[in-house]
N, C-alpha and C positions, 0 to 999 in steps of 0.2 A: 741663197748666197750667204756665206758666213760674213758677219760684219767686220769692218776694218780693224777693230781692236777687240780682243777677247779677254774677259776677266777670268783668271785661272786661280783656283784655290788648291794649294798643296797641303795635304793632311798626312803628316808622318811624325812619329815621335823622335826620329833620329835627325839631329841638326845637319849631319852630313848629307843625308838623303835630300832634305829640303834645300840645302845650298846647291847640291849637285843639279837637281832638277831646275832650280831657278837659273843657274848658270847656263845649262844647256838650252833652255827656252830662249833666253836672251841672245845666246850665240846663234840659234837657228833663225830667229826673226827679230832683229832689234826693233824695239818700239811696237811690236805686234801684240805683245801680251802685257796685261796689267796683272801683277802677281801678288797674291795674299797667301800666307801660310798659317797653319795651326798645328800644335803638337798634341792635341787631345780631341776626342770626339765631340765633347760638349762645346768646346771652343769653335770647332768647325761648324756645328749646328747654329751657334750664335751668329757667325759670319754669314751663313746662308740666309738666315732670317733677316739680317740687317741689310746686306748687300748681295742679292742673289748672283752667283757666279755664272759664267757661261760654260764652265767645265770644271770638274773636280778630279784631282789626282789623289787617290786614296791608298795609303799603305794598309797591308792586311793585318797589322797588329798595332793597337794603340794602348796607352796606359790604362784608360778607363773603360774600354770596350774592345771586343775583337772586331775583325774586319767585316764579318757578315752583319753583326749588329750595327756597326757604323754605316754600312751600306743601306740597310733598311731605314735607319733614322734619316739619312740624307735624302733618300728617295721620297720620304714622307713630306719633306719641307721644300724640296727643289726638284724642278724638272730637268736640271742640267745633266748632261751625260757624266757618268762616273767611270774613270779608267783606273783599274787596279795597278798598284805598284807591287809586284811580287818579288819574293826572294826564294832561295832554295828551301828554306825552312817551312814556308807556307804555300808552296806550289800546289799541294794537294787540295787547297781550298778554292783554287781558281775556277774550276768547272762549276762548283756550287754557286759561287758568286755571280758568274755569267748567267746562270739559270735564274738568279734572283734579281736581275736587272742591271748588272754592270754592263757597260757598253763595250769595253775592250780591256786588255791587260798589257802591261809592259814589264819586263824583267829589269830590275834596277842594276843587275850585274851586266846587262848588255845594252844600256842606254846610249844612244847617240843623238846629236842635235836633230839630224834629219828624221830618224825614226820617231822621235818624240813629237816633232812638229807635224809630221804627216798623220800620225795616229790621232792627235788632237783634232786636226782639220777634218779627218774622215769621220770621227765620232760626232763632232758637232754638226756636220753636214747631214749625217744619217738621222740624227734626232730631229733636226729641222725639217727634213723631208717627211719623216713620219708625222710630224705635227701638222704640216701642210696637207697631207693626205687625210688626216683625221678631220681637219677643218672642212675640207671639200666634202667628205662623207657626211659630216654634221649638217652642212649647208643643204645637201641633196635631201637628207632626211627631213630637215626642218621645212623645206619647200613642200615636200610630199605631205607632211602632217598638216600644213596650213591650207593647202588647196581645198576649196569647197567641193570639187568634183572628185569622183573615185579614181584612184591611181593604183596601178600594179606594175611591178618590175618583173619582166619575164626573162628566163634564160633561153639558151638555144634549143632546149627541148619543149619550149612553150609551157614551162612550169612556173608557178608563182614563187618569186624570190622575196618580194617585199610588197606589202599593201599598206594603204593609209586608212585612217579611221573612216573617212567618207565612203570608201568602197565596202568596208565591213558593214557599215550601216545600211548601205544600199542593198547588200545581199542578205542582211539579217543574220549574219554568222560571225563568230569571234574571229579576229584577225589571225590568231595562231592556227586556227583550224583550216585557214585558206592556204597557208604556206606549204609549198610542195605539190599543190594540186595542179593538174593540167588546166589550162585556160578553158578548154572545151568542157570540162566538168563543172565549171561555174555556171555556164548557160548551155546545157546540152541541146536545147531547141535552136540555138543560134550557131552551133558549131560549124555548119556548112558555110554560113556567110562570114564567120569571124576568123576561123583558123587560116584560110588562105592569105588574107591581107596581113595577119600577124606573122606568118612565115616570110612573106616578102619584106616586111618591116625589118626582121632580123637580118635580112640580106642587104639592108641599106635603103629600102624604099619606104618612106613614111606614107601614112594615109591620114585623111582628115574627114571628120563629120560623116562617118559611115553609120547610117541610121538603120536599125534592125528592129523588127516587131517581135516582141516576146509574147507568144499566145497566152491566153488565160489558162490557168491550171488550178484546180481546186478552189480555194478561197481567194486566190490572187487574180485580179483583173488583168486584162490585156495591158501591156506596157510597151513604150517605145524607148529604146536606148540608143544613144549616139556615142560612137567610138572614134577615137583618134589614136595614132601610134607613131612612134619615131624611134630609131636606133639610139642606144645609149651606151657609149664606151664604158667598159668596166674600169673601176678605179684601180684595181690591182693589175691591170694590163692583161687580164685574161680575155676570153672571147667576148665580143660585144653583147650587151643586154638589150632588152627592148622595153620602152616605156609605153604602157597602154593606159589611156584615160577613158573614162565612161561617165556619162551623166544621164539621169532619167529625164527624157524629153517628153514624157507622157503629157504633162500639163501643156507644154508648148504645142505638141501635136493637136491636142484638143482645141487649143486657142486658134491654131491655124485653120482647123475645120470650121470653127465658128466665124472667123474672119472671111473665109472664102464664101460662106453662105450669105454674108451681108456686106460684100465688098463695095456695093453701091453706096453704103453709108460710112464705111471705114476705109482707111488707107491700106496699102499693101502690107502684108505681114512683115513684122520687123525681123531682121536677120539675127540669128543666134551665133555668136562667135566664141570660140574657146578662150579661156582666160589667158591673159598675158602675164609674164613675170619679168621684172627688172630688178637687178641687185645693185645697190648703191654703196659706195665706200663711206668712211666717216666724214668726208668733206661734202657729201651729197652729190658725187659724180657717179654716173652709171658705169658699171664694170662688166655687166652681163645682161643680155636681153634675149628672150626666146622668140621664135618665129611669130607666135600669136601676138606678142607685144608689137612687133613690127607691123603686122597687118592692122592692128587696132589703131596705132598712132600714125600709120601711113609713112613711116620712116624706115630707112635701111638700117642694118646693124651698125654700119660705120657712122651714121648720123646719131645713133643713140649712144654708143659707147663713148665715154669721155664727156658727154654732155652733163650739164648741171641741172638739178631739180629746180633751180632758180633761173633758168634760161629766160632772159628778158624778152625774147621773141614771142613767147607764149603768154596769152592772157588766161587767168584762172578765175573761175567763178564758184561761189558757194552754191548750195543746192537751190537757194531762193533767187539766184541770178545776180547777186551782188558780188563785187570784186573780192577775191580772197587774198589777204596779205600772206607774205612768204612764210611767216611763222606758223600759219595754220595748215600748211601742206602736210599731209599724213607722214611722208618720209622724214621731214625735218622734225616733226613732233616725236616720232619714234627714235630718231637719232639723239635728240636733246633730252628726252625723258627716260629712254630705255624701256618704254611701255608699248604694248601692241596698240595699233589703231585699227578698229574693225568697222567695216561697212560705211566708210566715209564716201560721200558722193560729191564729186567736183565736176565742173564743166571746163574743158580745155578748148581754147580757140587758137589754132595754129597761126604762125606769122602772116601767111597770105590769105587767111580765111576770115569769115565773119560769123559763122554759125558754130556754136559750141558742140563739142563731142563729150557726152556725159559718161563718166566712169564711176563704178562702185569699186572702192579701193580698200585692200587690206595691207597694212604696213607692219611687218614683223621684224623687230630688231634681233640681231644675233650677237650675244655677249659671250666672249670666250671665258672658259673657266678661270677664275681668279681675277677677272677684269670687272670694272664697274661701268664701263661705257660700251656701246655697241661697236663692233668691228665692221659691221655692215648691216644693211637693212634690205629685206626682200619686200618689194612692192608687188602685190598680186591684184590684178584688176580685170574687170569685164566691162564691155561696152553695153550701156543701158540706154543709149540715145533713142533707139526705136521704141523702147518701152515708155519712155517719158513722152515722146511725141504722141503715141497712141493714147496715153492717159489724158493728155491735153485735148486731143480730138474728141474723146468721149465727154470730157467736161464741157467743151464748147457745144456739143450736140445737146447735152442736158439743158444748158442755158437757153438754146434756141427753142427747144420744146416747151420749156417753162414760159418763154416769152409769147409763143403762139397761143398756148392755153389761156394766158392771162388777157390777151387782147381780142380773142375771137368772140363773136356775138352768140354763137351757139353754146348752150349749156353742156358741160361735160362733167361726168363723175365716174369714178372707177371704184368698185368694191372688191375687197379680198374675199376668199372663200369663207372666212369666219364672220362676214357681214360688216366688218369695219371698213370705213372709207379710206381708200388710198389717196384720192385727190378729188377735189371739187373746185371748179374754176369760178371766177367772179360772176360770169354770165349766169351760171346755174343758181347761184345764191340770189342774184338780182331777180331772176324769173320767179323765184319762190318767196321773194320779199324777206329773205333771211339776212340777218346782220353779219357782215364779214368778220366782226370780232368774236362772234359766237356761232361758228358753223357747226352743223351736225357732225358727229364722229362715227355714226353707224348708219347703215341703210335703213334699219328699222326706225331710227330717229328721224331720218329724212322723210320717210313715208308718213310718219305720225304728224309731221308738220305740214302735210298737204292741205290745200285750201278746202273750205267747206263744200265748194261745188267746182265741177270742171265741165266745160263745154267743148264740142268739136268745132271744126271750121264752119259748119252749117248752123251753129247756135244751139244744137241739141245737147241737153245735159247728159254727161257720162257718169254712170255710177262709179263711186270711188274704187270698189273692188275690181272694176274692169280696167283701171289704169295699169299700164305696163309695170310701173314701179311696185304696185301692190302684188303683182304676180311673181316678182323676182324671188 
């Protein structure tokens, strides 16, 4: 929407033209326009640099430069739309000026208040609409670039329209080489399992966590890839596009196999959830949230949109479990400093809960061209709660094992393949009359410190070379 008052700069060497345009604007919308004029190109440039106008009305001939030169100079210092004021003498320059960035033109010989007013409103609205579309595209691109998982934008023919660096790295190919390729060509061995859900996605049916096994080939080991997809409306109003995400779950798949093999000792495998994305405005309020964010936070889109990052109902913890002050929140740090925050770990406790949900967060500020502060911040996060719980369980198990070894009466030692001792408990040291402050470090050293004689339970002397430790 065009603001209630519009600053207009009239640039013409003719006083009559400047007065006529000023009078017509005032007559068309009293109080609607704040008008400044200039009779030379250099003076117009000075005005634009000092007080950027909302629109410029430019005559095609000035004392110090022609219309095309003035247009180029104005476009270099201002994003405001430029409307040409033409006359019969210079009408032949109109088409060239429009091609070089003029928004519209008006004949000074046929000016009316209504025509002048409507042309200004239409030009300003058009430029503002283009700017908003450009910001939306920049936001989408920034989110794709920042996501740690691979992302591709597909057209209706399942060809790659856009990829992010993470996907190019995953495939080991330059991003430009991937553009225009059919998605089936990226993973030929997975085409049967991947193409049908991608086709349904472009028809409006999203899919999540489709896990496919990529067989080993050549020097490449077997890999497990997890795919998700959702329809994405095209910014230009054309046919919908598709957003395909992929991450290498090989490590997770291997961890799951190990956990299943020892589930008596470890808790159930933790759940892998796709990353969530929330966009915050300069005040720290959410303006956009994706489905993954809703799933991770357990909130609906209505509950997230408009909420503040400083919502007093939520408790926030540092990675060590201590309370986190508001100024330490990644989104606020990015808003206040304009700098990215990477891999911040925070615990969130919902209003009705007592157990924190741990998130790894990336906060990416978006600073428009010419601005010094962020217009918005993208928060990208993944749920690492299960991973933290698993790490804690493993640490507890190690502590329990250490306590058992320390208190048991039987001597225990473990040697590595190279003969160094991995552990020796106090009972083993005591049995051999070895001082705990100077334990042996190798099996050979342990054997060398064997007593001068050994006897069996019947009191018979056992030769040292017959001892089990001597035969290891």
